[in-house]
Structure formats: C-alpha cells, structure tokens
N, C-alpha and C positions, 0 to 999 in steps of 0.2 A: 103537245099539252102540257102545260105547264104546273108543276107541283112544287112542294117545299119541302126538303130535309134538313132538320135541325137548322131550319130558319133559311136555308140557302136555296134560290131559286135554281129549278132544274128541269130541262127539257126532256119529254119523252114521247114515244110514239103514242097513239090513242089505244093501243092494244095492250100496253104494259100492264104488267099485274107488280103486286108488292115484291116477289123475287126478284125481278128484272131491276128494279129501283134500287133495292139495295145491293145487288150486285154492282151497280153503274155508280154507286156513290160509294162503297166501304173497299177498303184495300185489301187485297188477298189476306194480310194478315190479320186485318179487322174482322173478317169473316170466319174466321177462326175462333175467334174469342166468344164468349157468352155475352148475348146483350138481348134486352127487350125492346120492342117496336109497339109504339101507338100510333094509330091512324085517325086523324081528325080527333084525339084525347081518348079513344078507346083502345086497349090493349088488344093485340092480335097474338094469337098461338101460333107458334113457327109451323105447326101442321097445317096452316090457313093461309101461309105466305103465298103460294102457287096459285091459289084460287081466288085471292082476293085483288078484284080489278080497281084499278085507280082511275079518277076524275079529275078534269081539270080544277086546281085550286087545292087538293088534298093536301093536307098537312101531315108528314110523317116525321116522328120524335124517334131518335135510336137512343137508348139508354144503355149505357156501359155499366157495371158495377164497380163500385169504388171500396178500396180495402184502407183500412187505417184503424186507429185506435183512438 
C-alpha cells in the first residue's frame, strides 16, 4: 500500500496502522519529541494511533512545534 507522509511516498503492508507508519518514518530521536499528526487533514489523538488503520493513498502530516520569538 502506498501512503504519503509529509509529502513523501512510502510503501507499507496493507495491515499497517498509524503507529507503524510513524515508527517507520521518524527517527528514534524524533519519536521522543512532541508532535501532532493529521491524517487526511484531520488531527488524530495520540491514544488513537494504534487503532487508526491506513488505506492506500492516505496522507499523513507530522507537525513539530517551532520555538521562536
């Protein structure tokens, strides 16, 4: 199955959920940071990552907070 994460194409098995996709895409260091996730434009709560199944063509956006002034 082909999905998109932050605009990059990624191949996953048809049984993968959002947690598996995030672990495949993010480095170990990035996984320890705070971030928000949107699936097809809708934000998903962290407690829903494991139960959110993905479909071919889904688009995931991972957003990290930016600090500045």
